[in-house]
N, C-alpha and C positions, 0 to 999 in steps of 0.2 A: 483460905476461908472466905475471903471476899469474892473470889471467883466462883466458888460453890454457891454462894448466896445469889449472885447475879444470874447464874445458870438456872437455878430453880425458879427465880423470878421470871426469866424469859420463858421457861417451860410452862409455867402457869399461865402466862399471857397467851401462848400458843394454844393451850388447851381451851381457854376462854373463847378465843377466836373460832376454833373448830366447833365448839358446842353452839356458838351463836349461829353458825351456818345450819346446824341440825335442828335447833329449836325454831321451827318456822311458824309463821302465823297461820291460822286457819282461814278459810274462805267460806263465808256464810251467805247463802242465797235465800231470799224470801220469795215465795210464790203465793200470792193472795188473790182475792177476787170474789166475784159473785158465786153463789151456790150453783153447782152443776156447770161451772165454766171451764172445767178441764184441768184443775189444779193438780189433782192426784195423778192423773194420767201423764201430764207433763213432767211432774217430779220423778215418776218411776222411769220414764223414757230417758231422762237426763242421767239418772243413777246408773242405768245400763251402759252408758257410753262415756261417762266421766270417771277417770281413775280415782281411787281412794275416796269414794263418795258415799255418804250416808243420808238417809231421809228421816225426818221426824214429822209426823202428821198431827196437826192440832186436834183433829177429830178424836184422837185417842185419849183426849183429856177432858171429855165431857163428864160432868157430874152425873150421878144416878138420877133417874126421872123423879124420884121422891124429893130431890133437892132442887128441882127446877121450879121457879115461880110461875104463876099464871097471871094474865092481865084481866082487866074487867070483862073482856069478851070470852074468857075461858081459854085463851090460847097459851100454850106452854112457851115460855120465853127462852127458847134455845139459841136464838141469834143475837146474843149479848155476851159480853165478857163474863158476867156473873154466872153464866151457865157452864163455865170452864174452870178447871183446876189449873190456873195459870202458874201458881207457885210450883206445882209438881212438874209442869212443862219446863219452867225455867231451870229446875233442878236437873232435869234430863239433859237439857242443853249444856249446862255447866259440866255435868259428868262426861259428856261427849268431848267437850273441848279439852278437858284435863287428860282424858284417855288418848286423844289425838296427839297431844303434845308429848306425852310419855312415849307413845309408839315411835315417834320420830327419832328419839334418842336411842331406842333399842334396835332400830333397823340400820341396814348399811347405807352408805352415802348416796348410792344411786337411787334406791327406792325412796330415800328421804327427800329427794328433789321434787316429788309430787306433793303439792300442797293439799293437806286434808280438807275436803269439801263437805259442808253440811247444807242440805237443802231442807228448809222448814216450809211446809205448805199448810195453808189454812185460811179460813174466811175472815179471821180478825187478827191479823198480825201487826199491821202498821198503825193500829189504834191503841196499842198497849205500850205505854211509855217505857217500861224497863227494857224493852227490846230496841228502842230507838237508835242506840249507838252500835248495834251489833252487825248491821247489814253491810256486806260488801257490794251486793247487787239486789235490787228489789223489782219484782214484776207483779203486775196486777191485771188479771183477766176480766174482760167485760163481755157481756152478750146482751142483746136487746130484751126487753120485757117479755115479749111473746115467746121468743126462743127459750128464754130461761124457764118460763112457766110450762112450756111443752116438755122440756127435758126433766123438769122436776116431777111432772106427772107420770113419767115412765120409771121413776126410781121407787124402790121399796124402802121405807124408813121404819125404825123401831124406836119409839111408837110411831104409828103411821100419821101422816098429815090429816088433820081434821078438815071438814069442809070450810073453805074460806081462809085456810091457814096461810097460803101463799100471799094472797092480797092483803090479809089482815095483819100479818106479822113479818114473813120472810122478806118480801120486796121492800116494804117501808124501812125495815132495819138496814137493808143493804144500801138504800139511798141515804139514810142518816149517816152510816159509817163512811160511805164514800165522800159525803160532804165534809165530814171531820178531817179527811185526809188532805183537804186543800191547804191546811196549815203546816203540814210536815216539812221540815227543812231540807230533806235529802231527795235525790232524784229517784223517781219511780217510773219504770218503763211500762206503759200501758199496752196490753196485748188484745188483739181481736179474737175472742174466743169462738167466733164462727168459722175461723180458718180450720183447715184440716189438722189432725194430730201431727202429721209429718211436717207441715209448714211451720207450725208453732214450735215444734222441737228444733227444727233447723235454725229458726230465727234466734231462739234463746241459746242454743248450743254454740252457735258461731259467736254470739256476743260474749258468752262466758269464757270461751277459749281466748278471746282477745283480752279480756279483763284479767284472766289468770296469767297470761303472758306478761302483762304489765307488772303484776305483783311479783312474779319471779325475778323480773329485771330489777325491781326495787330491792328485793332481798339480796341479790348478788352484789349490788352496789352499797348495801348497808354496812 
């Protein structure tokens, strides 16, 4: 009887150890930065080359135009957190994390060795406190004023930018939000958005591969 008890106790410990190897941490990447800096393009390029990788775009969580406030100059206040349904975005992130962890348990050990990766891209990620502790790696794309204005003028928005909108709202909000980032406690890698798509991709891809390798080593020794 005592032998059976200790046998089942040992078996239970072995099962716990095995499941602990399967239930891996997720790896969450933030790509933020100035409007038209190349965030979406970079995120999509990374998704194509990183295994087990998903992308969530902050732009998908804008509130309807009817709920967007206007300032004293009549400019729609799109470049602020209040223009976004951040609660819905947080719920989407939580659902992804839960699904990623469940999928590890249901797959074989070889495929479970790939850490589930989530890339979140958007213009206002690092200024939202509930996301502060989520990032494994953070990137911020910058481009000069003139280049940003030029790129913005080539894009079609709905609703379209009104005359003076870039100088009266978009750029001032970018400068304000970037200034707020001076106080964040974690490392942010700043990227030159004037570089080619290929150069930006290679820079971030190589950095992520190194960071993922470090995390895998930590999990193996955990």
